[in-house]
NUKOL-961960 format. One record per residue: residue in one letter; x, y, z of N, C-alpha, C, O in turn; residue number from 0. Coordinates in steps of 0.1 Angstrom, whole numbers, plus 2048, in hexadecimal, padded with zeros to 3 digits. Layout:
# NUKOL-961960
SITE   residu   npx   npy   npz   capx   capy   capz   cpx   cpy   cpz   opx   opy   opz   num
SITE        A     X     Y     Z      X      Y      Z     X     Y     Z     X     Y     Z   NUM
...
***
This chain:
# NUKOL-961960
SITE   residu   npx   npy   npz   capx   capy   capz   cpx   cpy   cpz   opx   opy   opz   num
SITE        M   8DF   75C   91E    8E2    751    927   8D5   74B   92D   8CC   753   92F     0
SITE        P   8D4   73E   92F    8C8    739    935   8C7   73D   944   8D1   73E   94B     1
SITE        I   8BB   73E   949    8B9    740    957   8B8   733   95E   8B2   72A   95A     2
SITE        R   8C0   732   96A    8C0    725    971   8B9   726   97E   8BA   730   985     3
SITE        V   8B2   71C   981    8AB    71A    98E   8B1   70D   994   8AF   702   98F     4
SITE        G   8B9   70E   99E    8C0    703    9A3   8CA   6FF   999   8D3   707   995     5
SITE        T   8CA   6F2   994    8D3    6ED    98A   8CD   6EB   97D   8D4   6E7   973     6
SITE        E   8C0   6EE   97B    8B9    6EC    96F   8B7   6F9   967   8B2   703   96C     7
SITE        P   8BC   6FA   95A    8BA    706    952   8AC   708   94D   8A5   6FE   949     8
SITE        I   8A8   714   94E    89B    718    948   89D   721   93D   8A2   72C   93F     9
SITE        L   89A   71E   930    89D    726    925   894   733   925   888   731   927    10
SITE        K   89A   73E   923    892    74A    922   88D   74C   914   894   74C   90B    11
SITE        I   880   74D   913    879    74E    906   876   75C   903   86F   763   90B    12
SITE        I   87B   761   8F8    878    76F    8F4   86D   76F   8EA   86E   768   8DF    13
SITE        V   862   776   8EC    857    777    8E3   85C   77C   8D5   862   786   8D5    14
SITE        G   858   775   8CA    85C    77A    8BD   869   774   8B8   86D   777   8AD    15
SITE        D   870   76C   8C0    87C    766    8BB   87A   75D   8AE   884   75B   8A7    16
SITE        N   86E   758   8AC    86C    750    8A0   866   758   895   861   753   88B    17
SITE        F   866   765   896    860    76E    88C   86A   76F   881   877   76E   882    18
SITE        D   865   772   875    86E    775    869   876   782   86C   871   78B   872    19
SITE        P   883   782   868    88C    78D    86B   886   79A   865   888   7A5   86C    20
SITE        D   880   79A   859    87B    7A7    854   86F   7AC   85C   86D   7B8   85E    21
SITE        A   867   7A2   860    85C    7A6    869   861   7AC   876   85B   7B6   87B    22
SITE        K   86B   7A5   87C    871    7AA    889   876   7B8   887   875   7C0   891    23
SITE        A   87D   7BB   87C    882    7C9    87A   877   7D3   87A   879   7DE   880    24
SITE        F   86C   7D0   874    860    7D9    874   85A   7DB   881   857   7E6   886    25
SITE        I   859   7D0   888    853    7D0    896   85C   7D8   89F   856   7DF   8A7    26
SITE        T   869   7D6   89E    872    7DE    8A6   871   7ED   8A3   871   7F5   8AD    27
SITE        A   870   7F0   897    870    7FF    893   863   805   897   863   811   89C    28
SITE        T   858   7FE   896    84B    804    899   847   802   8A8   83F   80B   8AD    29
SITE        G   84C   7F8   8AF    848    7F6    8BC   83B   7EF   8BE   835   7EE   8C9    30
SITE        I   835   7E9   8B3    829    7E2    8B4   82B   7D5   8BB   836   7D0   8BC    31
SITE        S   81F   7CF   8C0    820    7C3    8C7   813   7BB   8C6   80A   7BF   8BF    32
SITE        G   813   7AF   8CC    806    7A8    8CD   801   7A4   8BF   809   79F   8B7    33
SITE        T   7F4   7A5   8BD    7EE    7A1    8B0   7F4   7A9   8A4   7F5   7A3   89A    34
SITE        D   7F7   7B6   8A6    7FD    7BD    89B   80A   7B7   897   80D   7B6   88B    35
SITE        A   813   7B3   8A0    820    7AD    89D   81E   7A0   896   825   79C   88D    36
SITE        T   814   798   89B    812    78B    895   80D   78C   887   811   785   87E    37
SITE        A   804   796   885    7FE    799    877   809   79C   86E   809   798   862    38
SITE        I   813   7A5   872    81E    7A9    869   827   79D   866   82B   79B   85A    39
SITE        N   82A   794   870    832    789    86D   82B   77F   863   832   77A   85A    40
SITE        T   81F   77D   865    817    774    85B   817   77A   84E   819   773   844    41
SITE        L   815   787   84D    815    78E    840   822   78C   838   823   789   82D    42
SITE        V   82D   78F   840    83B    78D    839   83D   77F   835   842   77D   82A    43
SITE        L   83A   775   83D    83C    767    839   833   764   82D   838   75C   825    44
SITE        D   827   769   82D    81E    766    821   824   76B   815   824   765   80A    45
SITE        L   828   778   815    82D    77F    809   83A   778   804   83C   777   7F8    46
SITE        K   842   773   80D    84E    76C    809   84B   75F   803   851   75A   7FA    47
SITE        S   841   758   809    83D    74B    804   837   74B   7F6   839   742   7EE    48
SITE        Y   831   757   7F2    82B    758    7E5   835   75F   7DB   832   761   7D0    49
SITE        G   841   762   7E0    84B    768    7D7   849   776   7D4   84E   77C   7CA    50
SITE        I   841   77D   7DC    83D    78B    7DA   847   795   7E1   849   7A0   7DC    51
SITE        W   84C   791   7ED    854    79A    7F5   85F   7A0   7EE   861   7AC   7EF    52
SITE        N   867   799   7E6    872    79E    7DF   86F   7A7   7D4   878   7AE   7CE    53
SITE        K   862   7A8   7D0    85E    7B1    7C5   859   7BE   7CB   856   7C7   7C3    54
SITE        M   859   7C0   7D8    853    7CC    7DE   85E   7D5   7E2   869   7D1   7E7    55
SITE        E   85C   7E2   7E0    865    7ED    7E4   85F   7F4   7F0   866   7F9   7F9    56
SITE        V   852   7F5   7F1    84B    7FC    7FB   83E   7F4   7FF   837   7F0   7F7    57
SITE        I   83D   7F2   80C    830    7ED    812   82D   7F5   81E   835   7F6   828    58
SITE        Y   821   7FB   81E    81C    802    82A   811   7FA   830   806   7FA   82A    59
SITE        P   813   7F4   83C    808    7EC    842   7FE   7F4   849   7F3   7F0   84C    60
SITE        F   801   801   84D    7F8    80A    854   7F3   802   861   7E7   800   862    61
SITE        I   7FC   7FF   869    7F9    7F7    875   7FF   7FE   882   809   804   881    62
SITE        G   7F8   7FC   88D    7FC    801    899   7F5   80D   89E   7F5   811   8AA    63
SITE        G   7ED   814   895    7E4    81F    89A   7EA   82C   89C   7E3   835   8A1    64
SITE        T   7F7   82F   899    7FC    83C    89B   804   840   88E   807   838   885    65
SITE        A   807   84D   88D    80E    853    882   81C   84C   882   822   84A   877    66
SITE        T   822   84A   88D    82F    844    88E   82F   836   888   838   832   880    67
SITE        T   826   82D   88C    826    81F    888   821   81F   879   826   816   872    68
SITE        N   818   827   875    813    827    867   81C   82C   85D   81A   829   851    69
SITE        K   827   833   861    82F    839    856   839   82F   851   83F   832   846    70
SITE        Y   83C   824   857    847    81C    854   845   813   848   83A   80E   846    71
SITE        N   84F   811   83F    84F    808    834   854   7FA   839   85F   7F9   83E    72
SITE        L   84B   7F0   838    84E    7E3    83C   85B   7DD   836   862   7D6   83C    73
SITE        I   85D   7E1   829    869    7DB    822   876   7E1   828   880   7DA   829    74
SITE        D   876   7ED   82C    882    7F4    832   87E   7FD   83D   87C   809   83B    75
SITE        P   87C   7F8   849    876    800    854   880   80A   85B   883   808   867    76
SITE        Q   885   813   853    88E    81D    858   886   82B   857   87E   82D   84E    77
SITE        D   889   834   861    883    841    861   88A   84B   859   88F   855   85E    78
SITE        T   88B   848   84B    892    851    842   88A   852   835   882   84A   832    79
SITE        D   88D   85D   82E    886    85F    821   88A   854   817   882   84F   810    80
SITE        G   897   850   818    89C    846    80F   896   838   811   896   830   808    81
SITE        A   890   836   81D    88A    829    820   87B   82A   81D   873   821   81F    82
SITE        Y   876   835   817    868    838    813   85F   837   81F   853   833   81D    83
SITE        R   863   83C   82A    859    83D    835   850   849   832   855   853   82C    84
SITE        I   844   849   836    83A    853    833   83C   860   83B   83D   85E   848    85
SITE        D   83C   86B   835    83C    878    83D   82E   87D   83C   829   883   832    86
SITE        F   826   87B   847    818    87F    848   817   88E   84A   81D   894   853    87
SITE        Q   810   895   841    80E    8A3    842   800   8A8   844   7F6   8A1   83F    88
SITE        V   7FE   8B3   84B    7F1    8B8    84E   7E9   8AF   857   7EF   8A8   860    89
SITE        T   7DC   8AD   855    7D4    8A7    85F   7D0   898   85C   7C9   896   852    90
SITE        W   7D5   88F   863    7D2    881    861   7CC   87B   86E   7CD   880   879    91
SITE        T   7C4   870   86C    7BF    868    877   7C6   85A   876   7C6   854   86B    92
SITE        H   7CC   856   880    7D3    849    881   7CD   841   88C   7CD   845   898    93
SITE        D   7C7   835   888    7C1    82D    893   7C2   81E   88E   7CA   81B   884    94
SITE        S   7BB   815   894    7BC    807    891   7B8   804   883   7BB   7F9   87E    95
SITE        T   7B0   80C   87C    7AB    80A    86F   7B6   80D   865   7B6   807   85A    96
SITE        G   7BF   816   868    7CA    81A    85F   7CC   829   860   7CC   82F   86A    97
SITE        S   7CF   82F   854    7D1    83E    853   7C7   845   84B   7C5   840   83F    98
SITE        L   7C2   850   84F    7B7    857    849   7BB   865   846   7BE   86D   850    99
SITE        A   7BC   869   839    7BF    877    836   7B1   87F   837   7A8   87B   831   100
SITE        T   7B1   88A   83F    7A4    890    843   7A1   89D   83B   796   8A2   83D   101
SITE        T   7AB   8A3   834    7A8    8AF    82C   7AE   8AE   81E   7B7   8A5   81C   102
SITE        N   7AB   8B7   815    7B0    8B7    808   7BF   8BB   808   7C6   8B8   7FE   103
SITE        A   7C4   8C1   813    7D2    8C5    814   7DA   8BA   81B   7E6   8BB   81C   104
SITE        T   7D4   8AF   81F    7DB    8A4    826   7E1   89B   81C   7DC   897   812   105
SITE        Y   7EE   897   820    7F4    88D    817   800   887   81F   804   88B   829   106
SITE        G   805   87B   819    810    875    81F   81B   873   814   818   86D   809   107
SITE        N   826   879   815    831    878    80B   839   86B   80E   83E   869   818   108
SITE        T   839   862   803    840    856    805   84F   857   801   857   84E   804   109
SITE        F   852   861   7FA    860    863    7F4   864   859   7EA   86F   858   7E6   110
SITE        F   85A   852   7E5    85C    848    7DB   859   84E   7CD   84D   851   7CA   111
SITE        N   863   84F   7C5    862    855    7B7   865   84A   7AD   870   847   7AB   112
SITE        P   85A   845   7A6    85C    83A    79D   865   83D   791   86B   834   78B   113
SITE        S   865   84A   78D    86D    84D    781   87C   84C   783   884   84B   77A   114
SITE        T   880   84C   790    88F    84C    793   893   83E   799   89E   83D   79D   115
SITE        Y   88A   835   799    88D    828    79F   890   81D   795   887   819   78D   116
SITE        S   89C   819   794    8A1    810    789   89A   803   789   898   7FD   77E   117
SITE        D   896   7FD   794    890    7F0    795   883   7F0   78E   87D   7E5   78B   118
SITE        L   87D   7FB   78C    870    7FC    786   870   7FE   777   866   802   771   119
SITE        A   87C   7FD   771    87D    7FF    763   875   7F6   75A   872   7FA   74F   120
SITE        T   872   7EA   75F    86A    7E1    757   85B   7E1   75B   853   7D8   757   121
SITE        G   857   7EA   764    849    7EB    767   847   7ED   776   851   7EF   77E   122
SITE        M   83B   7ED   77B    838    7F1    788   82B   7EA   78D   822   7E9   785   123
SITE        S   82A   7E7   79A    81D    7E3    7A0   81B   7EC   7AC   824   7F1   7B2   124
SITE        W   80E   7EE   7AF    80B    7F6    7BA   7FC   7F3   7BE   7F4   7EE   7B6   125
SITE        G   7F9   7F6   7CB    7EC    7F3    7CF   7E9   7F9   7DD   7F2   7FE   7E3   126
SITE        Y   7DC   7F8   7E1    7D8    7FE    7EE   7CC   7F7   7F3   7C4   7F2   7EB   127
SITE        Y   7CA   7F7   800    7BF    7F2    806   7B7   7FD   80D   7BD   804   816   128
SITE        E   7AB   7FF   809    7A3    80B    80E   798   806   816   791   7FC   814   129
SITE        I   795   80E   821    78A    80C    82A   782   819   82B   788   823   82E   130
SITE        T   775   818   829    76D    825    829   76F   82C   836   76D   827   841   131
SITE        G   772   839   835    773    842    841   765   847   845   75B   844   83F   132
SITE        P   765   84F   850    758    854    855   751   85E   84C   745   860   84D   133
SITE        S   758   866   844    752    870    83B   758   86F   82D   75F   879   829   134
SITE        P   757   864   826    75D    863    819   757   86C   80E   74C   870   80F   135
SITE        V   760   870   805    75C    878    7FA   760   871   7ED   76C   86D   7EC   136
SITE        Y   757   86F   7E4    759    866    7D8   759   86D   7CB   757   866   7C1   137
SITE        L   75B   87A   7CA    75B    880    7BD   768   886   7BA   76C   890   7C0   138
SITE        D   76F   880   7B0    77C    886    7AC   786   888   7B7   78C   892   7B9   139
SITE        K   788   87D   7BF    791    87D    7CB   79C   873   7C9   79A   869   7C1   140
SITE        Y   7A7   875   7D0    7B2    86C    7CE   7B8   868   7DC   7B7   870   7E6   141
SITE        N   7BE   85C   7DC    7C4    858    7E9   7D2   852   7E7   7D8   84D   7F0   142
SITE        F   7D7   853   7DA    7E4    84D    7D7   7E9   852   7CA   7E1   852   7C0   143
SITE        G   7F6   856   7C9    7FB    858    7BB   803   865   7BA   806   86C   7C3   144
SITE        A   807   868   7AD    80E    874    7A9   80B   877   79B   808   86F   793   145
SITE        Y   80A   884   798    806    88A    78B   80F   895   787   811   89F   78E   146
SITE        V   815   893   77B    81D    89E    775   815   8A5   76A   814   8B1   76A   147
SITE        N   811   89C   761    809    8A1    756   801   895   750   802   88A   756   148
SITE        A   7FA   897   745    7F1    88C    740   7F8   880   73B   7F1   876   739   149
SITE        S   805   880   73A    80C    874    736   816   86F   740   81E   866   73E   150
SITE        Q   816   876   74C    81F    871    757   817   871   764   818   87B   76B   151
SITE        F   811   866   767    80A    865    774   806   857   777   804   84E   76F   152
SITE        F   805   855   784    7FE    849    78A   7F4   84F   794   7F8   858   79C   153
SITE        S   7E8   84A   794    7DF    84F    79E   7D3   845   79F   7D1   83D   796   154
SITE        I   7CB   847   7AA    7BE    840    7AB   7B4   84B   7AE   7B5   852   7B8   155
SITE        E   7AB   84D   7A5    7A0    857    7A7   794   850   7AB   78F   846   7A5   156
SITE        E   78E   855   7B6    781    850    7BB   776   859   7B5   776   865   7B6   157
SITE        R   76C   852   7AF    761    859    7AA   754   853   7AF   754   849   7B6   158
SITE        N   748   85A   7AC    73C    855    7B1   738   847   7AC   733   83F   7B3   159
SITE        T   73C   844   79F    738    837    799   744   82F   795   743   824   78F   160
SITE        E   750   834   797    75C    82D    791   768   82F   79A   769   838   7A3   161
SITE        I   771   826   799    77F    828    79E   788   828   792   788   81F   78A   162
SITE        D   790   832   790    798    834    785   7A7   833   788   7AD   83C   78E   163
SITE        P   7AD   827   784    7BB    826    786   7C2   82C   77A   7C2   826   76F   164
SITE        K   7C7   838   77B    7CD    83F    770   7DC   83C   770   7E4   841   779   165
SITE        Y   7E0   834   766    7ED    82E    766   7F5   833   75A   7F5   82C   750   166
SITE        C   7FC   83E   75B    804    843    750   7FD   844   743   803   840   739   167
SITE        Q   7F1   84A   743    7EA    84B    736   7E0   856   737   7DE   85D   741   168
SITE        N   7DA   858   72C    7D0    863    72B   7C4   860   735   7C1   855   737   169
SITE        N   7BF   86B   73A    7B4    86A    744   7A8   861   740   7A2   85B   749   170
SITE        S   7A6   861   733    799    85A    72F   79B   84B   72D   792   844   72A   171
SITE        V   7A7   846   730    7AA    838    72D   7AC   830   73B   7B0   836   745   172
SITE        F   7A8   823   73B    7AA    81B    746   7A1   81F   752   7A5   81E   75D   173
SITE        R   795   823   74E    78B    827    759   783   81B   75C   77E   814   753   174
SITE        V   781   817   768    77B    80B    76C   76E   80E   774   76F   815   77F   175
SITE        S   763   809   770    756    80A    777   753   7FD   77E   753   7F3   778   176
SITE        F   750   7FE   78B    74C    7F3    793   73E   7F5   797   73A   7FF   79C   177
SITE        S   736   7EA   795    728    7EB    799   727   7EB   7A9   730   7E5   7AF   178
SITE        G   71E   7F2   7AE    71C    7F3    7BD   729   7F9   7C3   72E   7F3   7CD   179
SITE        L   72E   803   7BD    73C    808    7C1   73C   80C   7D0   747   80B   7D6   180
SITE        S   731   811   7D5    732    816    7E3   736   80A   7ED   73B   80C   7F7   181
SITE        N   732   7FE   7E9    735    7F2    7F1   743   7EC   7ED   748   7E4   7F5   182
SITE        E   748   7F0   7E2    754    7EA    7DD   760   7F3   7DF   76C   7EF   7DB   183
SITE        R   75F   7FF   7E4    76A    808    7E7   773   802   7F1   780   804   7F0   184
SITE        Q   76E   7FA   7FB    777    7F5    805   77E   7E8   800   778   7E0   7F8   185
SITE        G   78A   7E7   803    791    7DB    7FF   79E   7DE   7F8   7A3   7E9   7F8   186
SITE        F   7A4   7D3   7F2    7B1    7D4    7EC   7B1   7D5   7DD   7AB   7CC   7D6   187
SITE        R   7B7   7DF   7D7    7B8    7E1    7C9   7C6   7E2   7C5   7CF   7E8   7CC   188
SITE        Q   7CA   7DB   7BA    7D7    7DA    7B6   7D9   7DD   7A7   7CF   7DB   79F   189
SITE        F   7E4   7E2   7A3    7E7    7E6    795   7F5   7E1   792   7FE   7E2   79A   190
SITE        S   7F8   7DD   786    805    7D8    782   807   7DB   773   7FE   7D9   76B   191
SITE        S   813   7DF   76F    817    7E0    761   81F   7D4   75E   826   7CE   766   192
SITE        S   81F   7D1   751    828    7C7    74C   830   7CD   741   82B   7D1   736   193
SITE        G   83D   7CF   743    845    7D6    73A   848   7E4   73F   849   7E6   74B   194
SITE        S   84A   7ED   736    84E    7FB    73A   842   802   740   837   7FD   741   195
SITE        A   845   80F   743    83A    817    749   82F   819   73F   823   81B   743   196
SITE        S   831   817   732    827    818    728   821   80A   724   81A   809   71A   197
SITE        G   825   800   72C    820    7F3    728   812   7F0   72D   80B   7F9   732   198
SITE        V   80E   7E3   72C    800    7DF    730   7FF   7E1   73F   807   7DD   747   199
SITE        A   7F4   7E6   743    7F0    7E8    752   7E4   7DF   755   7DB   7DE   74D   200
SITE        S   7E4   7D9   760    7D9    7D0    765   7D4   7D4   772   7DC   7DA   77A   201
SITE        L   7C7   7D3   774    7C1    7D6    781   7BB   7CA   787   7B5   7C1   780   202
SITE        S   7BC   7C8   794    7B5    7BD    79B   7AC   7C4   7A5   7B0   7CD   7AC   203
SITE        N   7A0   7BF   7A6    796    7C4    7AF   798   7BE   7BD   7A1   7B7   7BF   204
SITE        I   78E   7C1   7C6    790    7BE    7D4   791   7AF   7D6   796   7AB   7E1   205
SITE        N   78B   7A7   7CE    78C    798    7D0   798   792   7CA   79A   786   7CA   206
SITE        G   7A2   79A   7C5    7AE    795    7C0   7AE   790   7B2   7B9   78C   7AD   207
SITE        T   7A3   791   7AB    7A2    78C    79D   7A5   798   794   7A2   7A3   797   208
SITE        A   7A9   795   788    7AC    79F    77E   79F   7A5   779   796   79E   776   209
SITE        E   79F   7B2   778    793    7B9    773   794   7BD   765   78B   7BB   75D   210
SITE        T   7A0   7C3   761    7A1    7C9    754   7B0   7CC   751   7B8   7CD   75B   211
SITE        T   7B3   7CD   745    7C1    7D1    741   7C0   7DC   736   7B6   7DE   730   212
SITE        N   7CB   7E3   735    7CB    7EE    72B   7DA   7F1   728   7E3   7ED   72F   213
SITE        T   7DC   7F8   71D    7E9    7FC    719   7EB   80B   719   7E8   812   70F   214
SITE        P   7F0   810   724    7F1    81E    726   7FD   824   71F   806   81C   71B   215
SITE        G   7FE   831   71D    80A    837    718   811   83F   723   80C   83F   72E   216
SITE        G   81B   847   71F    821    850    729   82C   84A   731   832   840   72D   217
SITE        S   830   850   73C    83C    84C    743   839   84F   752   82F   855   756   218
SITE        Y   842   849   75A    840    84B    769   842   85A   76D   84A   861   767   219
SITE        P   83A   85E   776    83B    86C    77B   848   86E   783   84B   866   78B   220
SITE        N   84E   879   780    85A    87C    788   856   884   794   85A   890   796   221
SITE        L   84F   87E   79D    84A    883    7AA   84A   878   7B4   849   86C   7B1   222
SITE        N   84A   87C   7C1    848    873    7CB   839   86F   7CC   830   877   7CA   223
SITE        F   836   862   7CE    828    85E    7D1   824   863   7DE   82B   863   7E8   224
SITE        Y   817   868   7DE    810    86B    7EA   806   860   7EE   801   85A   7E5   225
SITE        V   804   85E   7FB    7F9    856    7FF   7EF   85F   806   7F3   869   80C   226
SITE        G   7E2   85C   805    7D8    864    80B   7D4   870   802   7CB   878   806   227
SITE        N   7DB   871   7F7    7D8    87C    7EE   7E0   87A   7E1   7E7   870   7DF   228
SITE        L   7DF   883   7D7    7E6    883    7CB   7F1   88E   7CB   7EE   899   7CF   229
SITE        N   7FD   88A   7C8    808    894    7C7   806   89B   7B9   80A   895   7AF   230
SITE        L   801   8A7   7B9    7FF    8AE    7AC   80A   8B8   7AB   809   8C4   7B0   231
SITE        N   815   8B4   7A4    820    8BD    7A2   826   8C3   7AF   829   8CE   7AF   232
SITE        G   826   8BA   7B9    82C    8BF    7C6   823   8C4   7D0   827   8C7   7DB   233
SITE        S   816   8C4   7CD    80C    8C8    7D7   800   8BE   7D8   7FD   8B8   7CE   234
SITE        P   7FA   8BD   7E4    7EF    8B4    7E5   7E3   8BA   7DE   7E1   8C6   7DD   235
SITE        Y   7DB   8B1   7D8    7D0    8B5    7D0   7C2   8B4   7D7   7BC   8BE   7DB   236
SITE        T   7BE   8A8   7D9    7B1    8A6    7E0   7B0   897   7E4   7B5   88E   7DD   237
SITE        N   7A9   894   7EE    7A9    886    7F3   79A   881   7F6   791   889   7F6   238
SITE        D   799   874   7F8    78C    86E    7F9   787   86B   807   77C   865   809   239
SITE        R   78F   86E   811    78B    86D    81F   789   85E   823   780   85B   82B   240
SITE        N   790   855   81E    78F    847    821   79C   842   827   7A7   848   825   241
SITE        Y   79B   838   830    7A7    832    836   7AF   82A   82C   7AA   823   824   242
SITE        L   7BD   82B   82E    7C6    822    828   7CA   818   832   7CF   81C   83D   243
SITE        A   7C9   80B   82E    7CC    800    838   7D8   7F8   832   7DC   7EE   839   244
SITE        F   7DD   7FB   826    7E8    7F4    820   7EB   7FB   813   7E2   800   80C   245
SITE        A   7F8   7FC   810    7FC    801    802   809   7FB   7FF   811   7F8   808   246
SITE        Y   80C   7F9   7F2    819    7F4    7EE   81D   7FA   7E0   814   7FE   7D9   247
SITE        M   82A   7F9   7DD    82F    7FC    7D0   83B   7F2   7CE   843   7F0   7D7   248
SITE        G   83C   7ED   7C2    847    7E4    7BF   848   7E1   7B0   842   7E9   7A8   249
SITE        T   84F   7D7   7AC    851    7D3    79E   844   7CB   79A   83C   7C7   7A3   250
SITE        P   843   7C8   78D    836    7C2    788   833   7B5   78F   83C   7AD   793   251
SITE        L   826   7B2   790    821    7A6    796   818   79F   78B   811   7A6   784   252
SITE        T   818   792   78B    80F    78A    782   801   78A   788   7FF   78E   794   253
SITE        S   7F8   786   780    7EA    785    785   7E9   77C   791   7E1   77E   79A   254
SITE        Q   7F1   771   791    7F1    767    79C   7F7   76D   7A8   7F2   76B   7B3   255
SITE        E   801   775   7A6    808    77B    7B2   7FE   786   7B8   7FE   788   7C4   256
SITE        R   7F7   78D   7B0    7ED    796    7B5   7E2   78F   7BD   7DE   794   7C7   257
SITE        A   7DE   784   7B8    7D4    77C    7BF   7DA   777   7CD   7D3   777   7D7   258
SITE        D   7E6   773   7CC    7ED    76E    7D9   7EF   77A   7E2   7EE   778   7EF   259
SITE        Y   7F2   785   7DD    7F3    791    7E5   7E6   794   7EC   7E6   797   7F8   260
SITE        F   7DB   793   7E5    7CE    795    7EB   7CC   78C   7F7   7C8   790   801   261
SITE        T   7CF   77F   7F5    7CD    775    7FF   7D6   779   80C   7D1   778   817   262
SITE        S   7E2   77D   809    7EB    781    814   7E6   78D   81C   7E5   78D   828   263
SITE        V   7E2   797   815    7DE    7A4    81B   7D0   7A2   822   7CD   7A8   82C   264
SITE        Q   7C7   79A   81B    7BA    798    822   7BC   790   82F   7B5   793   839   265
SITE        T   7C5   787   82F    7C8    780    83C   7CD   78A   846   7C9   789   852   266
SITE        F   7D6   793   842    7DB    79D    84B   7D0   7A6   850   7D0   7A8   85C   267
SITE        Q   7C8   7AB   848    7BD    7B4    84C   7B3   7AC   855   7AE   7B2   85F   268
SITE        T   7B0   7A0   852    7A7    798    85A   7AD   796   869   7A5   797   872   269
SITE        T   7BA   793   86A    7C0    792    877   7BE   79F   87F   7BD   79F   88B   270
SITE        L   7BE   7AA   878    7BD    7B7    87F   7AE   7BB   880   7AC   7C6   886   271
SITE        G   7A5   7B3   87B    797    7B6    87D   792   7C2   874   788   7C8   878   272
SITE        R   798   7C5   869    794    7D0    860   793   7CC   852   794   7D4   849   273
SITE        Q   790   7BF   84F    78F    7BA    842   782   7BE   83B   778   7C0   842   274
SITE        H   783   7C0   82D    777    7C3    825   778   7BC   818   76F   7BD   810   275
***
């Protein structure tokens, strides 16, 4: 009801009434406000305008600076395993930069198992935004993925001179070397398959452009994805001590959609003052 002073109505304005409903659901679940809430609303609107939103199953914005706010899936912000909220285990740092796994035993269980998800039968896309932590380690370290065996895995391996997106194939395949890697570790990297789990996989570097493609073999791992570490047959393996500031999983994206995703996420990170 409007508030009246004398005989003239004064409309009560509620902050956020013009926000997107999906953004409002996340804001309500997390309790974020101010710039954080505005950034989420803009992100949702951008992803919808580019036709990306409906292709996503999981988006972790890592926003709000606490374990509670960072655990929620933007697509379905419920505090349940079925909604793929993150279960943070062992020692994490959560602050305005994102979420930082601080030991090799640290991990976050997403409860997202690609081998059992029917919408991913024709392929998968996934990506993450990384920001260098205070004590990074760059030799054979992981911050995302799951591994069953040499023909069933998704992972990102950080090395001294390379970033290895291992996408359902032999370890020696699809290894990507970036020049000046110490400066390029920060930012948004994305991967997408076209076709089945054994179809063509593509990588986009931090500037949103396509870097390389390959045709891996194998199948999706029948394990939950971990963030902040690698799920090695049900146990955390080792991590790279860097912040996660965004992560997603969904159905395949075109090269243009990955470029548009970069634009959307970079705007989001810039609003939060943590872009790279």
